[in-house]
C-alpha positions, 0 to 999 in steps of 0.5 A: 490517473486514478483507476477504480472498479466501475462494475462489481460483478466478478465476471465484468472487468470494467474500469474507469480512469479519472485524470486530475488536473492540477490547475483545479483545486482537488477539493473544491476550495474546501481548506483542510484543518490542521487542528482536526483529525484528517480522515482518509476516505475512499473515492469522492474524498472531500479533502485531497490526499495522496500516499507517499511513494517513499514508505507505501502506507496502507491501511492499518499502518501508523501514519502522519499527514504533511500538509503540502498546501491547504488542500493537499495532504501527503500520508506517510508511515510514522517511521518514514525517513522522509517524513522525519526529515520533513518534520525537522525542517517543517514540523508545523505542517504535520497533521494527525490522520486516520484511516477510514477506508473500507476494503474497496481499494487495494494497495501495493505492498512488496514483499522479500522472501528468502529460503531453501531452494526446492522443487515446486517452491514458487508454485506453492508460494504462488498458489498460496498467495493467489488461490488460497489468500485470493490476492493479486500478484502485481510482480514476482521474481525469484532467483537462486544461488547455491541452494538458496532462493530470493524472491521479490513479490508485489501483491495488491492488499487491502490493509496490514491485517491481511498483509500480516495474515498472508506473511504468516502463511507464506512462512509456513511453506516448506523451505521459506525462512523469512518474509519482510515487507518492504516499504519502497516500491 
């Protein structure tokens, strides 16, 4: 299923749910030309695509497409281990892709955070993410052991530029020593 915002109003939170049937061609029979750059667009995409779950690409990542069929492309990060395996076996199915998305669709990114545990640290990190950076949190988990904390946060982000800015800001929180983006979700 695909979830998209139906109304732009901040006060109204209505969402539409759209199910895609596998029996129908996703792009109305239009074939993808492997010799042309595939442009990743928003809703009503003429050519069907999906984002690989193995590497979780978001706009701004260097990506490559893998043609599943003549009307379906899976988008992988260029450094994805699964893509490298596919390229070795079926390199002729790789195509060039380019992000063409506007900041209307959010993507899930996962961050691993480590540092020195102290009172108020989780509050400071979540405040920075939610209020100061205006980013929604999907899930959050923090553990502490012998004065060291380990955190895992999934957030909704628009692109790598926003993600890199957020990571830099989290690193400024007192006690945080490392923030790493994790590819797998």
